[in-house]
C-alpha positions in Angstrom: -51.6 21.1 99.5 -50.8 23.8 97.6 -48.7 24.3 94.8 -47.5 27.1 92.4 -47.3 27.0 89.2 -44.4 28.6 87.7 -43.6 28.9 83.5 -45.6 30.6 80.7 -49.0 31.2 81.5 -51.3 30.0 79.7 -53.4 31.0 76.3 -56.3 28.9 77.6 -57.3 28.9 81.0 -55.6 27.6 82.8 -52.4 27.8 84.3 -51.0 31.1 85.5 -47.1 31.8 86.2 -46.7 32.4 90.1 -50.2 32.0 90.5 -50.6 29.3 93.8 -53.5 26.7 93.6 -55.3 23.6 95.8 -54.7 20.5 95.3 -58.1 17.9 95.2 -55.4 14.7 94.7 -52.7 13.3 93.5 -51.8 10.7 91.3 -48.2 10.7 90.1 -47.2 11.4 88.3 -50.9 13.9 88.2 -52.1 16.3 90.4 -55.3 17.5 90.5 -55.8 21.2 90.9 -58.7 23.9 90.6 -57.4 25.0 87.3 -58.3 29.1 86.8 -61.1 27.5 85.3 -62.3 27.0 88.1 -62.5 23.0 86.9 -61.3 20.3 88.2 -58.4 19.0 85.8 -55.2 16.5 86.2 -52.0 18.1 85.3 -49.1 16.2 84.9 -46.5 16.9 87.9 -43.7 17.7 85.8 -43.5 20.1 82.8 -47.4 20.2 83.8 -47.7 24.0 81.1 -47.7 24.2 77.3 -45.6 26.3 75.2 -45.7 26.7 71.9 -46.3 22.8 71.1 -44.0 21.5 74.5 -44.1 21.0 77.1 -42.8 23.4 79.7 -43.6 24.8 83.0 -43.2 23.5 87.0 -45.3 23.3 89.9 -43.5 23.5 93.2 -44.8 22.7 96.3 -46.5 25.9 98.8 -48.1 23.5 101.1 -48.1 19.1 101.8 -50.3 16.8 103.8 -48.7 15.6 107.2 -47.8 12.7 105.1 -45.5 14.2 102.4 -47.6 13.1 99.6 -46.4 15.7 96.9 -43.2 16.0 98.4 -43.0 12.1 97.9 -44.6 12.5 94.6 -43.2 15.1 92.9 -39.6 12.6 93.8 -41.9 10.3 91.9 -41.8 12.0 88.8 -39.2 13.2 89.1 -36.8 10.4 89.1 -39.1 8.6 86.1 -39.1 12.2 84.0 -35.4 11.6 83.6 -35.2 7.6 83.2 -37.0 9.0 80.4 -40.2 6.7 81.2 -42.3 6.8 77.8 -45.9 7.8 78.4 -48.2 5.3 78.2 -50.5 5.1 74.5 -53.5 6.3 76.0 -51.1 9.2 78.0 -50.1 10.1 74.7 -53.4 10.2 72.8 -54.8 12.7 75.7 -51.6 15.1 75.1 -52.4 15.1 72.1 -55.7 15.8 72.0 -55.4 18.9 74.4 -51.9 19.6 73.5 -52.2 18.7 69.7 -52.1 21.0 66.5 -55.3 20.4 63.9 -53.1 17.9 61.8 -51.8 16.4 65.3 -55.0 14.9 66.2 -56.1 14.3 62.3 -53.6 11.7 62.4 -54.1 9.7 65.7 -53.8 6.3 65.6 -56.4 4.5 68.5 -54.4 3.0 70.9 -55.4 -0.3 71.0 -57.0 -1.0 67.9 -54.2 0.9 66.0 -56.6 2.4 63.7 -57.7 5.6 62.6 -59.5 7.2 65.3 -63.0 8.6 64.7 -65.0 10.3 67.4 -68.2 8.0 66.5 
């Protein structure tokens, strides 16, 4: 299975506009690909990129498997986005850590404990 990223190229070695990536597995709302850093990483199917703190970009299906796994996952992700389904607290935490500003990370609260997030 293969997808093409269409959107702004990312500043860190991750996604490049119009680059084709091999899909390792599908776990909606994520797909795991080998990115520009040559590492396996899960990206959101919808809006996998980041520009000025906003999720952006998209993946297009280049090659699907015989079961239509990507087509099904993309459809499910689109439906969830249209519903405006919020991310679960752990996904929000992960997004903030990977995509948030330093101040966003400083302001984190632990989803389960509802307290300050710390690393030790």
